N, C-alpha and C positions, 0 to 999 in steps of 0.2 A: 774418707776412704781408708780402710784398714790395710794392714800388711799384705794379706793374701790377695786382695784386689790390686794393690799397687804393683805387686811383683808378678802378677799373672797366674797365681796359683788358684784363683777363683775368677770366673768371668765377671765383668761389670754387671751390676743389677740392671735388668731391662726396665724401660719406662713402663710403669703400671697404669696404662690407659684402658679404661673399661675392664679392669681386672684388679685383683688384690691378693697377694700371697699371704700365707699364714703368719709370716714374720711381721708384716705391716699390720695385720689385724690384731695380733697380740700386743704389739707396741702401742697401738691406739688404746686398747683395753687397759694397759698398764698406766697410761697417762690419766685415764679416768679414775682408776683406783687411787692413785696418788692425790689427785685433786680432791676426791671425797675424803680421804684420810686427813689431809692437812688444811682443807678449806671449809668443808661442810660439817655441821653438827649432826648428831644422830636423828634429831627431829626432821631436819631438812633432807637427810638421806632417805628416810622413810617416805617423806612426801615425794621425793624425786622418783623412787622406785614404784610407788603407787601409780604415779602418772605413766611411767614406762610400761608397767605391767598391764594397766587397764586401757591405755589409749595409744600406745605404740604397738605392743604385741597383741592388743585386743583380746585379753584373757579375762576370765571370770573374776569380778571384784571380790566375790566371797572367798576366793583362795587367799587374796591379800589380807582380808579382815580376819580370817581364821588361822593365820600363821604370823610368825614374827618377821620383821623386816630382813633379817639375815637370810632367812630361807627364801624370801622373795628375790633377794639379790642373787642368790644361788640359782634359782630358776631362770632369772633374766640372763645371767652369765651363760647358762647352757644354751639359751636361745640365741644369744649373740654369736656363739661359736658356729652356728649353722647359717648365719645370714650370708647371702650372696654379696658381692663387692658393692653393688649400688645401694643395697639396703643398709650396709654399714655407714655409708655417707648420709643416708636418710636418718639413721639412728643418731649420728653426731649432731645434725641440725636440730632434731627433736630434743636431744639432751640439752643442747645449748639454750634453745628456746624455753625449756622447762626451768632451768636454773636461773634464767633471766626474769621469768614472769611468775612462777608458781611457788617459789620458796617463801617462807615467812619473812626472811630478810635476804632479798636478792643480793648477790655480790655486786660490788661497785664496778664501774667501767674499767678501772685498772686491772682488776682481777680477771674480767672477761677478756680483755686484750691480751694479758699474759697467758691465759688459758688457750686462746686461739693461736697465739704465737708458738706455744709449746707443741700444739698439734701440727702446725705448719712445719715446724722443725722436724717432726717425725715423718711427715709426708715427704719432705725433701730428702731426709736420710735414706728412706726406703724407695726413693725414686718414683713416688706417686706423681701422677700428672695433674693432681688437684690441690687446691689451696682454699683456706677460708679467706674470703674477701667480704667485708661488711657483713660478717656473720652468716654468709651463705657460702657453700662449697661450689667452686666453679673450676673448670679445667684451664688453669693458668699455672705455669711453672716458673716464671721469671720474677724475682723479687722486685725489680724495678717496675715491671708491669703492675704488680699487686699494689705497690706504693702509689703509682699514678692513679689507678682506679679508686683506691680508698680516699685519696686526697680530693679527687673530683666529686666523689659522692657525699662528701661531708663539708661542703662549702658554707653551709648555713643559709644558703639562698634557696628558698622553697622550690621554685620552679626547676632549677638545675638539679638539686638533690632528688626530686621526685622522679624525673625522667631517667637519671642514671641508676638510681636504685631499682627502678622498674627493669632497666636493661639487665642489671646484675641478676635480679630475681628470675627473669625469663631465661637468661643464659644458664642459670644454675639448675633449671628444671631438667632432671635427667630422664624423666619419663616422656616429656613432650618437648622435643628438640625444635623450638620455634626460633630459628636463627633470623628469619625475616623481621620479627618484631623486636629482637635484640638490637638489630641495626637501626630500626626505626626509632626506638627510644634513645639510643646513643646519639644519633644525629639530632634528635629533638632537644637533647640536653645542650648540645652546642648552640642550637638556635636560641634556646632560652638564655644562654650565657651572653651571646652577642646582643640580644635585645636588652638584657640587664645592663650591659656596659653602655649601650646607646641611649638607655632611658626610654625605650619603645616597647610596645606590646603587640604581639600578633604579626610582626613583620616576618616574611619568609627569610630563610637563612641567606639566600642569594642576595636579596636587597639589603638585608641587615649588614652583610659583609661589605657591600659597596659603601654603605654609610660609615662603617667602622674605619675604612681606609682613609676617610676624609678627616677624622678627628683624633686618631690615636697613632702613636709611633710604632705601627706594625707594618712591616714591609709588605707592599701590595702583592708581591708574588706569593706570600704565605696565604693571604686571603683568597687569591685566585686559585691556589692549589686546593683549598678546602671547598671553594665553589665547585670545583670539578668533582670532588668527592660527593658533595651534595647532589650534583648532577647524576652521579651513579645511583644514588638512592631514589632519585626522581624518575629515572629511566624506566619505561614500561617493561623492558626485558628483564629487569631485576626483580619485579614483583614486590618491591618494598613499599612504595607509596601508591601502588596501583594494584588492581585485581590481577591475579595470575591467569593467563590465558594461553592459548596454544603456542604462541611464539615466544613465551617467556622462557629464556634459556640461560639466564645468569642468576638463578635463585641462590641467595647466600647459603653457604655451608658453614661448618664449624670454623674453618680457617678464616673465612670472610668475617664472620661474627666476632671472633676473637680479635682480629685486627682492628675492626671498627670500634669495638669497646675500648681497646687500649689507645688507639689513635685519637678518638674523640675525648677520652679522659685527659690525655696529654695536652691536647689543644685547649681544652677548658682551663687546665692549670696554667698554661702559658698565657692565655688571654687575660685571665684574672690577675696574674702577676704583672703583666704589662699595663693593665688598667690602673694599677696603683702608682705607676711611675709618671 
């Protein structure tokens, strides 16, 4: 927070949820410019903007082939300036996917991590409600929540990582807000974790937690608490593990989905840590 905000000469920046002001949009643009200048070579920049021009902006490829890459970057920059807030975040995900997969020499993991950290720092500075988590942009603002989700999604255990990455992917879909399946995948990741620790397969979370209480130094109250959360996902009124019908009145919204994603991630990290002791 700078002088003017600290001493009340300017109002605090409002939380930018489902919105983006010009300062944030330009700050994001400047991060990309610096990344291209100091990390990418000219060949890779040309490849990057070929992909952006043809497959993000869906423009005529002949324009790219009949002009130099600097001109295409100029055209892309002009289009960027007109993007609505949600399309800027789409653009960032597309940009990251392109530099990971389409360049002649894709940057290593450390560069990608630093790139997303830099963007997250910009999001935080300008009070964006969104952050990169596991290379997807999701509406999370707390650094501890981000760390918990990222740790739980990269355990190296296939079943756990699959379900949690699916939860992140669904939660990050800004066009189709499918909070029911976000919760379903998050709780499935917990179920996979407990089965992994127990050495079982296909056991429902409630039964798996009962078995876990018998063999690990985890307080029974914690297992029982998560059994109740599992009960919430299994209740017909939530529409999570059952079809939605007329009496369904507790369908998850954004707040529910975010809580479950964070809570399930934290519980997974806790269980795996306890299993090592």
